[in-house]
N, C-alpha and C positions, 0 to 999 in steps of 0.2 A: 767872124761869125761861126766858122767851123770850131774854133776853140771854145766858144761859149756853149755850142751844142754838146760837145764832148764832155764838158764839165757838168752839164745838166744830166747827161747819161750816167756819169760816174756817181753823181749825187743820188739819182733815183735807184741805181743799183745798190748803193750802200744802205739806203733806207729800206729797200726790199729785204736785204740780208739781215739787217737789224731786226726788222719786224718778224722775219721767220725764226730767228734765234730766240726772240722773246717768247713766241708761242710755244716753242719746244721746251724752253725752260719752265714755263708755267705748267705745261702738261706734266713734266717730270716731277715738279714740286707737288702738284695735286695728287699724283699717284703715291708719292712717298708719304704724304700726309694721310692719305686714305689707309695705307698699310699700317701706319703707326696707330691710327684710330681703331682699326680692327684688332690689332695686337693688344691694345690697351683695354678694349671692352670684351675680349674673349672670356667666357665663363667655362670652368671645368665641367666635363660631363659627369663627374662624380656627384655633383649636386642634383642630378636626376634621381639619385637614390638616397639622398640625405636631406634633412630639413634643419635649417639653422634656428637656434633659439632667438628670442626677441633681442637679447643683449649681444648676439653674434659671438658668444663665447663657447657655445656648445652646438653639436650637430647630432641629430637622432636619425638612425637608420630607418627608412620607411618600411623595410621588410621585416626586421626582427625587433625594432624599437630600442636597440642598444644605443647608448649615448656616449659620445666622445667629446673631449675638450679640444677646441680648435681655435686658432687665431688667424684663420684664413689659409693655413697650410693644409693640403689635402692628402699628404703622404699616409698618415695613419688611417684615413678614410678609405683610401685605395687598398691598403693592406687588409682592412676588414673585409672589403668586397672579395679580395683574392682568396682569403682563408675561409670565409663563411658562406659566400654567395658566388662561387665560381661561374655559375650559369649566367649571372648578370654581367660578370666581367667579360665572358665570351661575347655576349650581346653587345657590350660597349665596344670591344675591339672590332667585331664584325661591322658595326655601324661606322666606325672610323675608317676601316678599310674600304668600305663601300663608298664613303664620301670622297676619299682620296682618289679612288679609281674613277669616280664619276667626273673628276676634274679633267681627266685626259680623254680627248675625243678619239685618240688613236687606239685606246684599249677598251672599247665598248664591249666587245664579246667576252673578253677576259673578266671584265667587271661583272657581267651578268652571271658567268659561271661561279665566280667567287661569292656573289650575292646569294646564289642558290645554295652553295655549300654552307654559308653562314646561316641561312634560314633553317636548313636541316639540323645544323648543330644547335641552334637556339631551341628548336622544338624538342630535340632529344634531351637537352639538359634542363629545360624549364618545365617539362611535363610532370616531373616528380616533385612532391613536397620537399621544401628545404628541411634539413635536419632539425632546425630550431623553430619550425613552423608550429604554431599553437594547435592547428588542426591535426597535424601528425601526432603531436603529444597526446591529444585527446583519444585518437584512435589506438595508439600504442597502449594507453592505460586501459581502455575498454577491452582490448585483446587480452591483456594480463588478467583482468577480472573474469573474463569468460573462461580462461584456462583454470582459474582457481575455483570458480563456482561450479563448473561442470566436470571438474577433475579430468581435464584433457591433458594428453601428453605434450611435452614441449615440442616434439617432432611434428606437431600439427602444422607448423609454419613451413614444413618441407613437403607436405602432401600436395600432390599436383592438383587435386580437385579443389582444395582450400585456396591454393594460390590463384587458380582460375576464378574462383568465386570472388576473391578479394579484388582482383583486377576489374571484374565486372561492376562491383559495388563502387569502386573509386579508382580509376586508372592512375591517379596521381600518387596513390599510397603504395609504398614498397614495404612488404612484410619484413620484420626484423629477422635476423638469423636466430637459430635455435639457441646458441650460446648467449646472445644479447637478451633474448627473452628470459632465459633462466637466470643469468647473472646480474642483469641490470633492471629490467622491467619488473620481474617478480620480486626482486629484493626491494625495489622502491615501493611496490604495493604492500609488501610485508611490513616495512618500516612505518608506512602511513597508517595501516590498519592497526598495528601494534600500539602506536602512539594514541590512537583514538580509544582503543580498548583500555589502555593504562589509565587514561583520564576517567573513564567510566568506573573502573574498579576502585579508584581512589575514593569515589563517592559512595561505594557500597560498604555496608557495615558487616555483612556476613555472607558466606557462600557455602554451597554444598559442592562436593567434587566427586566425579566418577572417573575411574581409571581401569585400564585393562591392558594386559600384555598379549600381543598377537605377532604372528610371523608372516613375512612377505613371501612371495613366490620364490624369491632367492634364498629363503630360509634364514632371513635376518630378523631378529626379534626387536620389537619396538614397544615402548610404553606410551600410550595415548592418555592424556589428562584433559578432562573437560570440566568447566565450571558452570554452575547454575545459580542464579541470583535474581533478586527483585530490583528493578531499576525503573523509576518513574511509574510505579504501580503496575509494572508488566514483568512477567516471568521471562528471563533472558537465559540463553545458553551460548557459551563461547568456548571454543577449543583453545587450550593454553599451550599444548605442546604435543608433538609426536616425535619422540627421540629414542635413541638406543640407551640401554641401561649404562650407568657409569662404568660398570665392568660387564662387558658384553658376553663374557664366558661364564657368568654366575647369575643364577636366578634366585638367589637366596633372599630371605625376608629383609635382611639388613641392606643388601644392595638395592632392592626395590624401594625401601624406606629412604635411603640416601638420595636416590634419583628423584623420587617424588618430592622430597623436601627441597631439593635444589630448584625444581620447577615452581613450587609454591613461593619460595623466597624471591625468585626472579620477578614475580608479579606482585610481591608484597602481600600475599594472601595466607601465609602460614598461620598467623594469629587470627585470621578471619574465618578459617575453615571450621565449620560446625560438625561435619561428618564426611566420611569417604565411602562411597558405594563401590563395591567390588564384586567379583564372582565369589564362589564358595571355596576357592583354593586356599589351603592352609597358609601358604607363603604370603598371600595378599592380606589375609586377616592378621597374621603375625606382624606384617609391616606396619599396619595401622596401630597395633599395640605399641610398637617401638616409637612411633611418632606421638603416641598418647592422644590420638584423635579417634572419636567413636567410629566404628565400622558398621555399615548396614549392607547385608548381602543383597545383590541385585535380585529383585522379585522375579524377573523374567528367567534368570538362570535357575532360581530355586523352583519355579514352576516347571521347568524342564526336568529337574530331578524328580519332582512328584510324578510326572507322566512316565518317566523311565522306570520308576518303582512299579507302576501299574502294568508296564509291558514286560517286565523281567519275571517270567514264570519259570524260574529255574527248576522247580519241583513238579512242573506240569509238562510232560513230554508231548501231549497232544497239542497244547497251545503253541509250544515252541516249534512243533512240526508245521503248523499252519503258517506261522510267521516266516519260517525258513522257506516254505513253498512259495510264498508271495515274492520273496527276494529272488528265488531261483527263476521263476517265470519272467519277471521283469528283466533279469540279466540275460535270459535267452533271447528275448525280443531286441534287447540293446545290441547283442552281438550279431544276430542274424538279420542282415538287410532284407533278405527275401521274405522271411517271416514277418518282419515289420511292415513291408510293403503289402503283403497279403492282409495284415491286420487293418491297415488303413483302408484298403479296398472293401473289406467286409463291413465297414461302418458306412451307413447310408448318409449320415448328416455331417459328423464332426471331423473325422480323420484324426482322432487323438493318438498321442504316443503315451506309453506307460512311463511313470515317474519312479525314479530310483530313490531309495532312502539314504539319508545322511545321518550317521550315528549320533552326531553332536546336536542334531536338531530333531526334537521329537515330532514336530508338526510335519516333517518330511515323510514320516511313517503314515501319518494321517492322510496326507495328500496321495500317497501310494495306494492305500487301500480304497480311498474314495474313487480314484481313477479305475481301479480294478473292478469295483462294484458297478461302475457306470458302463463298463465294456465287457463284463465277464462272458456274455453270450458269444461275442465276436472272438474273444480269447479262446474259448472252447472250440469254435469252428476251425481256427487256424492250427491249434495244437493237435487236434485229431487228424488233420490233413497234412501234417508235416512230419517227416521222419526224424527220429532221434530227439523229439521234443518232450518236455516234461508232461506229466499227466495233468489234465484240466482240473479245476476245483470241483469238489463234490457239493451236493446241496447242503450238507451239514456244515461244511467249511464256509460256504457263503453266508449261512446264518450267523456264524461266529463273527465274521468280518462286518456284518451289518450291525451287530451289537457293539462292536468296537467303534464303529463310525459314530453311532448315536452318543456313546459316552465321550469320545474325544472331541465331538463338535462343541461341547460346552467349554472345554479347555482352549480350543482354537479361538473362540469368541473372546475369551478373557485375554489370551495372548495378544490378539490384535489390538484390543482396547488399551492394554498396558504399554504397548509399543507405539501408540499414536503420539507423534511429536507435538501436536497442537493441544493435547489434553494435559490437565494438571494431574499427571499420573501418580504423584506421591500421595495425593489425597484419595486416590481410588483404591489403594492397596487393601485397606481393611474392608471396605464394602465389597470388593470383588472376591475377597477370600470368603466372605459370608455367602455370596451368590454361588460360588463353587460348591460349598458344602450343601446348601439347600437344593440346588439343581441336580447334584449327583445323587442325593437321596431320592429325588423325584424320579430320575431316570431308572433307578433300580427296579421300580415296578413295571417298567416297559422293556426290561431286558429278559430274554427267554432262555438263553443258553447258560449252561453251567460256567463256561469260561467268562461270559459277560458278568455274571453275578460275582464271581471271584474277583474280577477286575475292579468292580465297584467297591468292594470291601477294602481291597488294597489301597485304592486311591483315597478313600475317605480317611483311612489311618494315616496316610502320608501327608494329606492336607493339614490334619491336626498337628502332626509332628513337625512339619517344615514351615507352614505358613502362619499358624496361630501365634508364634512368638512376635510377629510384626505388630500385633495389636498391643502387646505389652512393652514395646520398645519406647525408650525415653532417653534422649541425648542429654544426660545430666552433666552437671558442672565437673564431676570427677572424671569424666571421659571414659566411663565403663563401656567396653566394647560389647556390641550385641552380636551373638553368634548363633545362627540357626543350627539345630542338630543335624549332623551329617551321617 
């Protein structure tokens, strides 16, 4: 009996052991199978930033839309993220680190700190536009256009106020460096604009050209060439070049002609140029003769010569004394801050300052005497109460200045009209010349001083001498140059 019971126990014990072993093996097998399933179905995080094509052969970046060929391998896709979108890569690594740390119960606090650092890094790197962002490219181009249209210096991107303004407008945009703005953005804009202009000029049959030599503040000479043409029934103006002369040390007619010819040839306009408008300098006129292109003197420059003729009374000491006195009084107020402050306080309404004459611009003389006449009472008060000051104007001198103002007002109106960019100024030249002659004759009856009468006579002679040839001008096929008497 005892032997039977012992056998039963051994049998039960074996069954229990076998059963236990079987459950353990099943559990182990299930775990292994689960891991294999997870490993097999795991998808790369790279596909969060790429989209596969329908045929599974290509992948397109969701951020910059650049496309790569792929057969399931993500190495080149990861390389793209690393080189062009490092902020996204940081986010990917931070997310992975966070997931790995979250699996460990023992490192909860460390995981939180790492997570916070990852979040700060993500915000810092993702707040700015990517360099290939379409939005950033649009803003960059608009910035370059602003600099070109408003003639702003490249250093504007380094100005603290402009930097602050840009951040307020869009915190995600980072201003380009000064060098990048000058060498990349402006050059891209120049190439784009030049290509558009070239296309338009190919459709144009003829152009008129204006050119002038001028010097910068650094005393460097430049030749600026501008074209004028009709396109789609509208008068257009386009700057062709602002460059140094081919030989910067020589302003001869031949050097000017060679430089001008190179500019016109670069745009394919040499054979289309009907005439060249310049100032009355002999070198500019001679350059047009060398190019065998008709020359027309600038009407505004010639008008300036007419007025200068009227102001140059070399044989009249009284008139020259009045003009010299005007300049001396203005110079005194410009140099003396105390006298200038007294002058402003003496004026009840305006607080004007006196204006200085610029010899190369006749209308600056007109503005000077106009301001003197508007404030001559206040000028007298200050000069009489200030030591070492020039003598104030006498009544006779004021009468002369009033006559000068009446006469020059007509020329000022014509000058403004001929300089208006929106007007068809070429067609106005002959009518305005006629207006000048008729109005100057009319004013002569309203001028009461001897100086005023003499000025009217000189101006009428100069108008006929310098401006009347414009009416006879004709750009004939022989290219005969038109030259106003000098």
